[in-house]
PDB file of N, H, CA, C and O in Angstrom:
ATOM      1  N   MET A   1     -42.176 -20.178  -7.293  1.00  0.00           N
ATOM      2  CA  MET A   1     -40.883 -20.138  -7.947  1.00  0.00           C
ATOM      3  C   MET A   1     -40.372 -18.809  -7.840  1.00  0.00           C
ATOM      4  O   MET A   1     -41.131 -17.840  -7.820  1.00  0.00           O
ATOM      5  N   LEU A   2     -38.973 -18.693  -7.760  1.00  0.00           N
ATOM      6  H   LEU A   2     -38.356 -19.480  -7.775  1.00  0.00           H
ATOM      7  CA  LEU A   2     -38.331 -17.450  -7.598  1.00  0.00           C
ATOM      8  C   LEU A   2     -38.036 -16.771  -8.930  1.00  0.00           C
ATOM      9  O   LEU A   2     -37.812 -17.485  -9.908  1.00  0.00           O
ATOM     10  N   PRO A   3     -38.020 -15.498  -9.034  1.00  0.00           N
ATOM     11  CA  PRO A   3     -37.705 -14.867 -10.323  1.00  0.00           C
ATOM     12  C   PRO A   3     -36.226 -15.186 -10.685  1.00  0.00           C
ATOM     13  O   PRO A   3     -35.395 -15.428  -9.810  1.00  0.00           O
ATOM     14  N   ARG A   4     -35.945 -15.178 -11.958  1.00  0.00           N
ATOM     15  H   ARG A   4     -36.620 -14.981 -12.669  1.00  0.00           H
ATOM     16  CA  ARG A   4     -34.673 -15.592 -12.569  1.00  0.00           C
ATOM     17  C   ARG A   4     -33.488 -14.733 -12.079  1.00  0.00           C
ATOM     18  O   ARG A   4     -32.396 -15.243 -11.827  1.00  0.00           O
ATOM     19  N   PHE A   5     -33.752 -13.328 -11.942  1.00  0.00           N
ATOM     20  H   PHE A   5     -34.638 -12.914 -12.146  1.00  0.00           H
ATOM     21  CA  PHE A   5     -32.634 -12.433 -11.698  1.00  0.00           C
ATOM     22  C   PHE A   5     -32.099 -12.643 -10.317  1.00  0.00           C
ATOM     23  O   PHE A   5     -30.878 -12.746 -10.205  1.00  0.00           O
ATOM     24  N   PRO A   6     -32.902 -12.726  -9.179  1.00  0.00           N
ATOM     25  CA  PRO A   6     -32.484 -12.900  -7.785  1.00  0.00           C
ATOM     26  C   PRO A   6     -31.768 -14.214  -7.724  1.00  0.00           C
ATOM     27  O   PRO A   6     -30.770 -14.330  -7.013  1.00  0.00           O
ATOM     28  N   ALA A   7     -32.285 -15.326  -8.519  1.00  0.00           N
ATOM     29  H   ALA A   7     -33.096 -15.232  -9.097  1.00  0.00           H
ATOM     30  CA  ALA A   7     -31.605 -16.549  -8.395  1.00  0.00           C
ATOM     31  C   ALA A   7     -30.281 -16.590  -8.948  1.00  0.00           C
ATOM     32  O   ALA A   7     -29.414 -17.248  -8.373  1.00  0.00           O
ATOM     33  N   VAL A   8     -29.999 -15.868 -10.152  1.00  0.00           N
ATOM     34  H   VAL A   8     -30.703 -15.334 -10.619  1.00  0.00           H
ATOM     35  CA  VAL A   8     -28.687 -15.786 -10.694  1.00  0.00           C
ATOM     36  C   VAL A   8     -27.816 -14.953  -9.806  1.00  0.00           C
ATOM     37  O   VAL A   8     -26.643 -15.304  -9.677  1.00  0.00           O
ATOM     38  N   THR A   9     -28.253 -13.886  -9.176  1.00  0.00           N
ATOM     39  H   THR A   9     -29.206 -13.600  -9.281  1.00  0.00           H
ATOM     40  CA  THR A   9     -27.566 -13.143  -8.347  1.00  0.00           C
ATOM     41  C   THR A   9     -27.075 -13.995  -7.136  1.00  0.00           C
ATOM     42  O   THR A   9     -25.890 -13.986  -6.804  1.00  0.00           O
ATOM     43  N   ARG A  10     -27.941 -14.669  -6.541  1.00  0.00           N
ATOM     44  H   ARG A  10     -28.904 -14.677  -6.811  1.00  0.00           H
ATOM     45  CA  ARG A  10     -27.523 -15.655  -5.377  1.00  0.00           C
ATOM     46  C   ARG A  10     -26.497 -16.538  -5.777  1.00  0.00           C
ATOM     47  O   ARG A  10     -25.509 -16.682  -5.057  1.00  0.00           O
ATOM     48  N   CYS A  11     -26.632 -17.216  -6.969  1.00  0.00           N
ATOM     49  H   CYS A  11     -27.434 -17.099  -7.554  1.00  0.00           H
ATOM     50  CA  CYS A  11     -25.627 -18.115  -7.414  1.00  0.00           C
ATOM     51  C   CYS A  11     -24.284 -17.431  -7.594  1.00  0.00           C
ATOM     52  O   CYS A  11     -23.289 -17.926  -7.064  1.00  0.00           O
ATOM     53  N   LEU A  12     -24.200 -16.307  -8.321  1.00  0.00           N
ATOM     54  H   LEU A  12     -25.008 -15.904  -8.751  1.00  0.00           H
ATOM     55  CA  LEU A  12     -22.950 -15.665  -8.392  1.00  0.00           C
ATOM     56  C   LEU A  12     -22.313 -15.257  -7.159  1.00  0.00           C
ATOM     57  O   LEU A  12     -21.093 -15.322  -7.008  1.00  0.00           O
ATOM     58  N   SER A  13     -23.232 -14.774  -6.143  1.00  0.00           N
ATOM     59  H   SER A  13     -24.223 -14.721  -6.266  1.00  0.00           H
ATOM     60  CA  SER A  13     -22.634 -14.449  -5.015  1.00  0.00           C
ATOM     61  C   SER A  13     -22.159 -15.658  -4.145  1.00  0.00           C
ATOM     62  O   SER A  13     -21.172 -15.526  -3.422  1.00  0.00           O
ATOM     63  N   LEU A  14     -22.820 -16.786  -4.206  1.00  0.00           N
ATOM     64  H   LEU A  14     -23.622 -16.893  -4.793  1.00  0.00           H
ATOM     65  CA  LEU A  14     -22.321 -17.974  -3.617  1.00  0.00           C
ATOM     66  C   LEU A  14     -20.959 -18.505  -4.258  1.00  0.00           C
ATOM     67  O   LEU A  14     -20.088 -19.037  -3.570  1.00  0.00           O
ATOM     68  N   ALA A  15     -20.855 -18.324  -5.579  1.00  0.00           N
ATOM     69  H   ALA A  15     -21.562 -17.892  -6.138  1.00  0.00           H
ATOM     70  CA  ALA A  15     -19.641 -18.727  -6.301  1.00  0.00           C
ATOM     71  C   ALA A  15     -18.433 -17.704  -5.850  1.00  0.00           C
ATOM     72  O   ALA A  15     -17.325 -18.130  -5.524  1.00  0.00           O
ATOM     73  N   ALA A  16     -18.747 -16.398  -5.868  1.00  0.00           N
ATOM     74  H   ALA A  16     -19.647 -16.051  -6.134  1.00  0.00           H
ATOM     75  CA  ALA A  16     -17.686 -15.595  -5.330  1.00  0.00           C
ATOM     76  C   ALA A  16     -17.233 -15.830  -3.942  1.00  0.00           C
ATOM     77  O   ALA A  16     -16.034 -15.773  -3.672  1.00  0.00           O
ATOM     78  N   LEU A  17     -18.128 -16.092  -3.047  1.00  0.00           N
ATOM     79  H   LEU A  17     -19.103 -16.138  -3.267  1.00  0.00           H
ATOM     80  CA  LEU A  17     -17.747 -16.483  -1.599  1.00  0.00           C
ATOM     81  C   LEU A  17     -16.961 -17.761  -1.600  1.00  0.00           C
ATOM     82  O   LEU A  17     -15.934 -17.789  -0.921  1.00  0.00           O
ATOM     83  N   LEU A  18     -17.329 -18.846  -2.296  1.00  0.00           N
ATOM     84  H   LEU A  18     -18.163 -18.823  -2.848  1.00  0.00           H
ATOM     85  CA  LEU A  18     -16.557 -19.939  -2.404  1.00  0.00           C
ATOM     86  C   LEU A  18     -15.172 -19.834  -2.968  1.00  0.00           C
ATOM     87  O   LEU A  18     -14.247 -20.467  -2.458  1.00  0.00           O
ATOM     88  N   ALA A  19     -15.004 -19.056  -4.001  1.00  0.00           N
ATOM     89  H   ALA A  19     -15.755 -18.542  -4.415  1.00  0.00           H
ATOM     90  CA  ALA A  19     -13.765 -18.806  -4.640  1.00  0.00           C
ATOM     91  C   ALA A  19     -12.745 -17.943  -3.712  1.00  0.00           C
ATOM     92  O   ALA A  19     -11.523 -18.088  -3.763  1.00  0.00           O
ATOM     93  N   ALA A  20     -13.374 -17.079  -2.907  1.00  0.00           N
ATOM     94  H   ALA A  20     -14.366 -16.961  -2.865  1.00  0.00           H
ATOM     95  CA  ALA A  20     -12.604 -16.134  -1.986  1.00  0.00           C
ATOM     96  C   ALA A  20     -12.146 -16.877  -0.821  1.00  0.00           C
ATOM     97  O   ALA A  20     -11.180 -16.435  -0.200  1.00  0.00           O
ATOM     98  N   GLY A  21     -12.740 -17.994  -0.432  1.00  0.00           N
ATOM     99  H   GLY A  21     -13.525 -18.353  -0.937  1.00  0.00           H
ATOM    100  CA  GLY A  21     -12.255 -18.764   0.725  1.00  0.00           C
ATOM    101  C   GLY A  21     -10.855 -19.118   0.809  1.00  0.00           C
ATOM    102  O   GLY A  21     -10.252 -18.887   1.857  1.00  0.00           O
ATOM    103  N   PRO A  22     -10.227 -19.691  -0.247  1.00  0.00           N
ATOM    104  CA  PRO A  22      -8.721 -20.038  -0.100  1.00  0.00           C
ATOM    105  C   PRO A  22      -7.748 -18.950  -0.188  1.00  0.00           C
ATOM    106  O   PRO A  22      -6.541 -19.170  -0.085  1.00  0.00           O
ATOM    107  N   VAL A  23      -8.220 -17.819  -0.369  1.00  0.00           N
ATOM    108  H   VAL A  23      -9.200 -17.641  -0.452  1.00  0.00           H
ATOM    109  CA  VAL A  23      -7.274 -16.597  -0.644  1.00  0.00           C
ATOM    110  C   VAL A  23      -6.536 -16.398   0.632  1.00  0.00           C
ATOM    111  O   VAL A  23      -7.133 -16.489   1.705  1.00  0.00           O
ATOM    112  N   ALA A  24      -5.221 -16.121   0.565  1.00  0.00           N
ATOM    113  H   ALA A  24      -4.735 -16.047  -0.306  1.00  0.00           H
ATOM    114  CA  ALA A  24      -4.335 -15.875   1.699  1.00  0.00           C
ATOM    115  C   ALA A  24      -3.586 -14.514   1.497  1.00  0.00           C
ATOM    116  O   ALA A  24      -3.340 -14.055   0.381  1.00  0.00           O
ATOM    117  N   ALA A  25      -3.253 -13.921   2.657  1.00  0.00           N
ATOM    118  H   ALA A  25      -3.453 -14.293   3.563  1.00  0.00           H
ATOM    119  CA  ALA A  25      -2.666 -12.691   2.509  1.00  0.00           C
ATOM    120  C   ALA A  25      -1.165 -12.817   3.006  1.00  0.00           C
ATOM    121  O   ALA A  25      -0.865 -13.606   3.902  1.00  0.00           O
ATOM    122  N   LEU A  26      -0.310 -12.061   2.427  1.00  0.00           N
ATOM    123  H   LEU A  26      -0.554 -11.420   1.700  1.00  0.00           H
ATOM    124  CA  LEU A  26       1.102 -11.985   2.943  1.00  0.00           C
ATOM    125  C   LEU A  26       1.147 -11.319   4.351  1.00  0.00           C
ATOM    126  O   LEU A  26       0.452 -10.333   4.597  1.00  0.00           O
ATOM    127  N   GLU A  27       1.934 -11.848   5.215  1.00  0.00           N
ATOM    128  H   GLU A  27       2.499 -12.649   5.014  1.00  0.00           H
ATOM    129  CA  GLU A  27       2.150 -11.259   6.426  1.00  0.00           C
ATOM    130  C   GLU A  27       3.618 -10.795   6.602  1.00  0.00           C
ATOM    131  O   GLU A  27       4.559 -11.537   6.321  1.00  0.00           O
ATOM    132  N   PHE A  28       3.773  -9.554   7.072  1.00  0.00           N
ATOM    133  H   PHE A  28       3.008  -8.952   7.300  1.00  0.00           H
ATOM    134  CA  PHE A  28       5.221  -8.958   7.268  1.00  0.00           C
ATOM    135  C   PHE A  28       5.313  -8.685   8.769  1.00  0.00           C
ATOM    136  O   PHE A  28       4.418  -8.156   9.427  1.00  0.00           O
ATOM    137  N   PRO A  29       6.482  -9.100   9.237  1.00  0.00           N
ATOM    138  CA  PRO A  29       6.722  -8.825  10.742  1.00  0.00           C
ATOM    139  C   PRO A  29       6.969  -7.284  11.028  1.00  0.00           C
ATOM    140  O   PRO A  29       7.704  -6.596  10.320  1.00  0.00           O
ATOM    141  N   LEU A  30       6.368  -6.869  11.999  1.00  0.00           N
ATOM    142  H   LEU A  30       5.771  -7.428  12.574  1.00  0.00           H
ATOM    143  CA  LEU A  30       6.442  -5.409  12.286  1.00  0.00           C
ATOM    144  C   LEU A  30       7.780  -5.057  13.127  1.00  0.00           C
ATOM    145  O   LEU A  30       8.249  -5.863  13.930  1.00  0.00           O
ATOM    146  N   PRO A  31       8.311  -3.889  12.897  1.00  0.00           N
ATOM    147  CA  PRO A  31       9.526  -3.604  13.738  1.00  0.00           C
ATOM    148  C   PRO A  31       9.172  -3.472  15.112  1.00  0.00           C
ATOM    149  O   PRO A  31       8.001  -3.217  15.392  1.00  0.00           O
ATOM    150  N   PRO A  32      10.032  -3.612  16.010  1.00  0.00           N
ATOM    151  CA  PRO A  32       9.879  -3.462  17.466  1.00  0.00           C
ATOM    152  C   PRO A  32       9.430  -2.064  17.922  1.00  0.00           C
ATOM    153  O   PRO A  32       9.808  -1.071  17.300  1.00  0.00           O
ATOM    154  N   PRO A  33       8.609  -1.967  19.024  1.00  0.00           N
ATOM    155  CA  PRO A  33       8.085  -0.671  19.389  1.00  0.00           C
ATOM    156  C   PRO A  33       9.309   0.288  19.429  1.00  0.00           C
ATOM    157  O   PRO A  33      10.403  -0.100  19.839  1.00  0.00           O
ATOM    158  N   GLY A  34       9.076   1.611  18.970  1.00  0.00           N
ATOM    159  H   GLY A  34       8.187   1.926  18.637  1.00  0.00           H
ATOM    160  CA  GLY A  34      10.030   2.580  18.980  1.00  0.00           C
ATOM    161  C   GLY A  34      10.998   2.605  17.780  1.00  0.00           C
ATOM    162  O   GLY A  34      11.777   3.541  17.601  1.00  0.00           O
ATOM    163  N   ASP A  35      10.918   1.588  17.007  1.00  0.00           N
ATOM    164  H   ASP A  35      10.285   0.827  17.153  1.00  0.00           H
ATOM    165  CA  ASP A  35      11.778   1.459  15.802  1.00  0.00           C
ATOM    166  C   ASP A  35      10.884   1.554  14.646  1.00  0.00           C
ATOM    167  O   ASP A  35      10.174   0.597  14.339  1.00  0.00           O
ATOM    168  N   ASP A  36      10.875   2.652  13.988  1.00  0.00           N
ATOM    169  H   ASP A  36      11.451   3.430  14.238  1.00  0.00           H
ATOM    170  CA  ASP A  36       9.919   2.927  12.821  1.00  0.00           C
ATOM    171  C   ASP A  36      10.550   2.923  11.452  1.00  0.00           C
ATOM    172  O   ASP A  36       9.984   3.418  10.477  1.00  0.00           O
ATOM    173  N   VAL A  37      11.736   2.351  11.403  1.00  0.00           N
ATOM    174  H   VAL A  37      12.195   1.949  12.195  1.00  0.00           H
ATOM    175  CA  VAL A  37      12.531   2.313  10.053  1.00  0.00           C
ATOM    176  C   VAL A  37      12.250   0.854   9.419  1.00  0.00           C
ATOM    177  O   VAL A  37      12.477  -0.211   9.992  1.00  0.00           O
ATOM    178  N   ILE A  38      11.729   1.010   8.168  1.00  0.00           N
ATOM    179  H   ILE A  38      11.545   1.876   7.703  1.00  0.00           H
ATOM    180  CA  ILE A  38      11.354  -0.164   7.491  1.00  0.00           C
ATOM    181  C   ILE A  38      12.111   0.011   6.090  1.00  0.00           C
ATOM    182  O   ILE A  38      11.901   0.950   5.323  1.00  0.00           O
ATOM    183  N   GLY A  39      12.982  -0.985   5.877  1.00  0.00           N
ATOM    184  H   GLY A  39      13.153  -1.748   6.500  1.00  0.00           H
ATOM    185  CA  GLY A  39      13.732  -0.850   4.588  1.00  0.00           C
ATOM    186  C   GLY A  39      15.151  -0.484   4.894  1.00  0.00           C
ATOM    187  O   GLY A  39      15.785  -1.100   5.750  1.00  0.00           O
ATOM    188  N   GLN A  40      15.676   0.542   4.185  1.00  0.00           N
ATOM    189  H   GLN A  40      15.161   1.042   3.489  1.00  0.00           H
ATOM    190  CA  GLN A  40      17.039   0.816   4.455  1.00  0.00           C
ATOM    191  C   GLN A  40      17.087   2.494   4.354  1.00  0.00           C
ATOM    192  O   GLN A  40      16.324   3.184   3.679  1.00  0.00           O
ATOM    193  N   VAL A  41      18.133   2.943   5.164  1.00  0.00           N
ATOM    194  H   VAL A  41      18.753   2.382   5.712  1.00  0.00           H
ATOM    195  CA  VAL A  41      18.389   4.476   5.149  1.00  0.00           C
ATOM    196  C   VAL A  41      19.081   4.785   3.939  1.00  0.00           C
ATOM    197  O   VAL A  41      20.064   4.122   3.608  1.00  0.00           O
ATOM    198  N   GLN A  42      18.622   5.806   3.197  1.00  0.00           N
ATOM    199  H   GLN A  42      17.824   6.345   3.466  1.00  0.00           H
ATOM    200  CA  GLN A  42      19.375   6.355   1.940  1.00  0.00           C
ATOM    201  C   GLN A  42      19.689   7.877   2.171  1.00  0.00           C
ATOM    202  O   GLN A  42      18.824   8.672   2.538  1.00  0.00           O
ATOM    203  N   VAL A  43      20.881   8.188   1.948  1.00  0.00           N
ATOM    204  H   VAL A  43      21.584   7.542   1.650  1.00  0.00           H
ATOM    205  CA  VAL A  43      21.257   9.596   1.894  1.00  0.00           C
ATOM    206  C   VAL A  43      21.369  10.176   0.419  1.00  0.00           C
ATOM    207  O   VAL A  43      22.137   9.689  -0.411  1.00  0.00           O
ATOM    208  N   ILE A  44      20.618  11.153   0.188  1.00  0.00           N
ATOM    209  H   ILE A  44      19.994  11.549   0.861  1.00  0.00           H
ATOM    210  CA  ILE A  44      20.497  11.757  -1.126  1.00  0.00           C
ATOM    211  C   ILE A  44      21.105  13.183  -1.175  1.00  0.00           C
ATOM    212  O   ILE A  44      20.639  14.032  -0.414  1.00  0.00           O
ATOM    213  N   LYS A  45      22.054  13.481  -1.969  1.00  0.00           N
ATOM    214  H   LYS A  45      22.433  12.792  -2.587  1.00  0.00           H
ATOM    215  CA  LYS A  45      22.610  14.910  -2.053  1.00  0.00           C
ATOM    216  C   LYS A  45      21.826  15.554  -3.165  1.00  0.00           C
ATOM    217  O   LYS A  45      21.778  15.092  -4.304  1.00  0.00           O
ATOM    218  N   ALA A  46      21.169  16.729  -2.738  1.00  0.00           N
ATOM    219  H   ALA A  46      21.207  17.104  -1.812  1.00  0.00           H
ATOM    220  CA  ALA A  46      20.245  17.371  -3.520  1.00  0.00           C
ATOM    221  C   ALA A  46      20.930  18.712  -3.928  1.00  0.00           C
ATOM    222  O   ALA A  46      21.643  19.310  -3.122  1.00  0.00           O
ATOM    223  N   LYS A  47      20.717  19.156  -5.136  1.00  0.00           N
ATOM    224  H   LYS A  47      20.138  18.671  -5.791  1.00  0.00           H
ATOM    225  CA  LYS A  47      21.181  20.448  -5.693  1.00  0.00           C
ATOM    226  C   LYS A  47      20.186  21.556  -5.275  1.00  0.00           C
ATOM    227  O   LYS A  47      19.070  21.227  -4.873  1.00  0.00           O
ATOM    228  N   TYR A  48      20.559  22.895  -5.359  1.00  0.00           N
ATOM    229  H   TYR A  48      21.466  23.161  -5.686  1.00  0.00           H
ATOM    230  CA  TYR A  48      19.763  23.789  -5.202  1.00  0.00           C
ATOM    231  C   TYR A  48      18.415  23.975  -5.934  1.00  0.00           C
ATOM    232  O   TYR A  48      17.445  24.517  -5.405  1.00  0.00           O
ATOM    233  N   GLU A  49      18.427  23.507  -7.133  1.00  0.00           N
ATOM    234  H   GLU A  49      19.215  23.066  -7.563  1.00  0.00           H
ATOM    235  CA  GLU A  49      17.331  23.554  -8.101  1.00  0.00           C
ATOM    236  C   GLU A  49      16.488  22.295  -7.882  1.00  0.00           C
ATOM    237  O   GLU A  49      15.404  22.304  -8.464  1.00  0.00           O
ATOM    238  N   ASP A  50      16.787  21.199  -7.143  1.00  0.00           N
ATOM    239  H   ASP A  50      17.668  21.192  -6.670  1.00  0.00           H
ATOM    240  CA  ASP A  50      16.058  20.075  -7.021  1.00  0.00           C
ATOM    241  C   ASP A  50      14.896  20.562  -6.018  1.00  0.00           C
ATOM    242  O   ASP A  50      15.105  21.289  -5.047  1.00  0.00           O
ATOM    243  N   THR A  51      13.636  20.051  -6.401  1.00  0.00           N
ATOM    244  H   THR A  51      13.466  19.460  -7.190  1.00  0.00           H
ATOM    245  CA  THR A  51      12.522  20.338  -5.592  1.00  0.00           C
ATOM    246  C   THR A  51      12.260  19.002  -4.823  1.00  0.00           C
ATOM    247  O   THR A  51      12.730  17.929  -5.201  1.00  0.00           O
ATOM    248  N   PHE A  52      11.460  19.149  -3.697  1.00  0.00           N
ATOM    249  H   PHE A  52      11.077  20.020  -3.390  1.00  0.00           H
ATOM    250  CA  PHE A  52      11.028  18.051  -2.864  1.00  0.00           C
ATOM    251  C   PHE A  52      10.222  17.025  -3.753  1.00  0.00           C
ATOM    252  O   PHE A  52      10.391  15.821  -3.558  1.00  0.00           O
ATOM    253  N   ALA A  53       9.453  17.418  -4.607  1.00  0.00           N
ATOM    254  H   ALA A  53       9.315  18.396  -4.765  1.00  0.00           H
ATOM    255  CA  ALA A  53       8.562  16.561  -5.437  1.00  0.00           C
ATOM    256  C   ALA A  53       9.635  15.856  -6.444  1.00  0.00           C
ATOM    257  O   ALA A  53       9.541  14.640  -6.612  1.00  0.00           O
ATOM    258  N   ASP A  54      10.569  16.533  -7.061  1.00  0.00           N
ATOM    259  H   ASP A  54      10.645  17.521  -6.924  1.00  0.00           H
ATOM    260  CA  ASP A  54      11.437  15.943  -7.995  1.00  0.00           C
ATOM    261  C   ASP A  54      12.300  14.823  -7.297  1.00  0.00           C
ATOM    262  O   ASP A  54      12.433  13.748  -7.883  1.00  0.00           O
ATOM    263  N   ILE A  55      12.881  15.025  -6.095  1.00  0.00           N
ATOM    264  H   ILE A  55      12.773  15.898  -5.620  1.00  0.00           H
ATOM    265  CA  ILE A  55      13.536  14.136  -5.491  1.00  0.00           C
ATOM    266  C   ILE A  55      12.718  12.861  -5.110  1.00  0.00           C
ATOM    267  O   ILE A  55      13.220  11.739  -5.183  1.00  0.00           O
ATOM    268  N   GLY A  56      11.496  13.075  -4.720  1.00  0.00           N
ATOM    269  H   GLY A  56      11.088  13.987  -4.662  1.00  0.00           H
ATOM    270  CA  GLY A  56      10.620  11.886  -4.432  1.00  0.00           C
ATOM    271  C   GLY A  56      10.289  11.161  -5.650  1.00  0.00           C
ATOM    272  O   GLY A  56      10.199   9.936  -5.575  1.00  0.00           O
ATOM    273  N   THR A  57      10.091  11.763  -6.785  1.00  0.00           N
ATOM    274  H   THR A  57      10.164  12.758  -6.846  1.00  0.00           H
ATOM    275  CA  THR A  57       9.811  11.099  -8.029  1.00  0.00           C
ATOM    276  C   THR A  57      10.993  10.258  -8.575  1.00  0.00           C
ATOM    277  O   THR A  57      10.847   9.160  -9.113  1.00  0.00           O
ATOM    278  N   ALA A  58      12.126  10.856  -8.390  1.00  0.00           N
ATOM    279  H   ALA A  58      12.245  11.748  -7.953  1.00  0.00           H
ATOM    280  CA  ALA A  58      13.366  10.221  -8.853  1.00  0.00           C
ATOM    281  C   ALA A  58      13.653   9.000  -7.991  1.00  0.00           C
ATOM    282  O   ALA A  58      14.298   8.066  -8.467  1.00  0.00           O
ATOM    283  N   ASN A  59      13.180   8.970  -6.687  1.00  0.00           N
ATOM    284  H   ASN A  59      12.656   9.729  -6.300  1.00  0.00           H
ATOM    285  CA  ASN A  59      13.559   7.865  -5.952  1.00  0.00           C
ATOM    286  C   ASN A  59      12.303   6.918  -5.576  1.00  0.00           C
ATOM    287  O   ASN A  59      12.401   6.082  -4.678  1.00  0.00           O
ATOM    288  N   ASP A  60      11.224   7.087  -6.255  1.00  0.00           N
ATOM    289  H   ASP A  60      11.144   7.766  -6.984  1.00  0.00           H
ATOM    290  CA  ASP A  60      10.081   6.398  -6.107  1.00  0.00           C
ATOM    291  C   ASP A  60       9.546   6.486  -4.633  1.00  0.00           C
ATOM    292  O   ASP A  60       9.272   5.473  -3.989  1.00  0.00           O
ATOM    293  N   LEU A  61       9.417   7.721  -4.153  1.00  0.00           N
ATOM    294  H   LEU A  61       9.639   8.544  -4.675  1.00  0.00           H
ATOM    295  CA  LEU A  61       8.829   8.010  -2.839  1.00  0.00           C
ATOM    296  C   LEU A  61       7.723   8.884  -2.937  1.00  0.00           C
ATOM    297  O   LEU A  61       7.814   9.847  -3.698  1.00  0.00           O
ATOM    298  N   GLY A  62       6.657   8.689  -2.260  1.00  0.00           N
ATOM    299  H   GLY A  62       6.583   7.907  -1.642  1.00  0.00           H
ATOM    300  CA  GLY A  62       5.584   9.554  -2.112  1.00  0.00           C
ATOM    301  C   GLY A  62       5.818  10.784  -1.212  1.00  0.00           C
ATOM    302  O   GLY A  62       6.788  10.874  -0.459  1.00  0.00           O
ATOM    303  N   TYR A  63       4.846  11.742  -1.346  1.00  0.00           N
ATOM    304  H   TYR A  63       4.058  11.669  -1.958  1.00  0.00           H
ATOM    305  CA  TYR A  63       4.969  12.960  -0.503  1.00  0.00           C
ATOM    306  C   TYR A  63       4.967  12.628   1.074  1.00  0.00           C
ATOM    307  O   TYR A  63       5.713  13.206   1.864  1.00  0.00           O
ATOM    308  N   LEU A  64       4.060  11.648   1.435  1.00  0.00           N
ATOM    309  H   LEU A  64       3.455  11.178   0.793  1.00  0.00           H
ATOM    310  CA  LEU A  64       3.925  11.481   2.973  1.00  0.00           C
ATOM    311  C   LEU A  64       5.267  10.737   3.409  1.00  0.00           C
ATOM    312  O   LEU A  64       5.782  10.967   4.503  1.00  0.00           O
ATOM    313  N   GLU A  65       5.796   9.849   2.510  1.00  0.00           N
ATOM    314  H   GLU A  65       5.378   9.662   1.621  1.00  0.00           H
ATOM    315  CA  GLU A  65       7.050   9.117   2.893  1.00  0.00           C
ATOM    316  C   GLU A  65       8.122  10.208   3.064  1.00  0.00           C
ATOM    317  O   GLU A  65       8.883  10.170   4.030  1.00  0.00           O
ATOM    318  N   MET A  66       8.187  11.144   2.169  1.00  0.00           N
ATOM    319  H   MET A  66       7.569  11.175   1.384  1.00  0.00           H
ATOM    320  CA  MET A  66       9.317  12.144   2.198  1.00  0.00           C
ATOM    321  C   MET A  66       9.147  13.059   3.441  1.00  0.00           C
ATOM    322  O   MET A  66      10.126  13.440   4.082  1.00  0.00           O
ATOM    323  N   VAL A  67       7.928  13.385   3.747  1.00  0.00           N
ATOM    324  H   VAL A  67       7.132  13.076   3.226  1.00  0.00           H
ATOM    325  CA  VAL A  67       7.687  14.238   5.038  1.00  0.00           C
ATOM    326  C   VAL A  67       8.028  13.374   6.338  1.00  0.00           C
ATOM    327  O   VAL A  67       8.634  13.885   7.280  1.00  0.00           O
ATOM    328  N   ALA A  68       7.645  12.149   6.347  1.00  0.00           N
ATOM    329  H   ALA A  68       7.153  11.734   5.582  1.00  0.00           H
ATOM    330  CA  ALA A  68       7.891  11.316   7.506  1.00  0.00           C
ATOM    331  C   ALA A  68       9.416  11.123   7.667  1.00  0.00           C
ATOM    332  O   ALA A  68       9.896  11.025   8.797  1.00  0.00           O
ATOM    333  N   ALA A  69      10.227  11.064   6.501  1.00  0.00           N
ATOM    334  H   ALA A  69       9.837  11.143   5.583  1.00  0.00           H
ATOM    335  CA  ALA A  69      11.625  10.863   6.597  1.00  0.00           C
ATOM    336  C   ALA A  69      12.310  12.087   6.842  1.00  0.00           C
ATOM    337  O   ALA A  69      13.437  12.022   7.334  1.00  0.00           O
ATOM    338  N   ASN A  70      11.755  13.302   6.550  1.00  0.00           N
ATOM    339  H   ASN A  70      10.839  13.354   6.151  1.00  0.00           H
ATOM    340  CA  ASN A  70      12.420  14.648   6.734  1.00  0.00           C
ATOM    341  C   ASN A  70      11.440  15.484   7.443  1.00  0.00           C
ATOM    342  O   ASN A  70      10.767  16.324   6.845  1.00  0.00           O
ATOM    343  N   PRO A  71      11.339  15.255   8.795  1.00  0.00           N
ATOM    344  CA  PRO A  71      10.444  16.087   9.555  1.00  0.00           C
ATOM    345  C   PRO A  71      11.150  17.605   9.572  1.00  0.00           C
ATOM    346  O   PRO A  71      12.361  17.758   9.735  1.00  0.00           O
ATOM    347  N   GLY A  72      10.279  18.613   9.394  1.00  0.00           N
ATOM    348  H   GLY A  72       9.296  18.489   9.262  1.00  0.00           H
ATOM    349  CA  GLY A  72      10.645  20.017   9.508  1.00  0.00           C
ATOM    350  C   GLY A  72      11.180  20.555   8.122  1.00  0.00           C
ATOM    351  O   GLY A  72      11.517  21.737   8.044  1.00  0.00           O
ATOM    352  N   VAL A  73      11.262  19.782   7.110  1.00  0.00           N
ATOM    353  H   VAL A  73      10.989  18.822   7.174  1.00  0.00           H
ATOM    354  CA  VAL A  73      11.749  20.188   5.732  1.00  0.00           C
ATOM    355  C   VAL A  73      10.595  20.775   5.003  1.00  0.00           C
ATOM    356  O   VAL A  73      10.736  21.185   3.851  1.00  0.00           O
TER     357      VAL A  73
END
């Protein structure tokens, strides 16, 4: 007879696998090659005292998004 702990672990693992079977993921179409804009273009007028981080925070953008949208800044 198998010890109780491994049997419970096997049952829980099997239940998790069966529950994960019907899970589906959302699929979004990719832009055509050479076109890397996703969403919409926004123009933001900044003041002298505005920092890069403040503008990103106010517009719900991360650092990498800001750098990708503003190369050389």
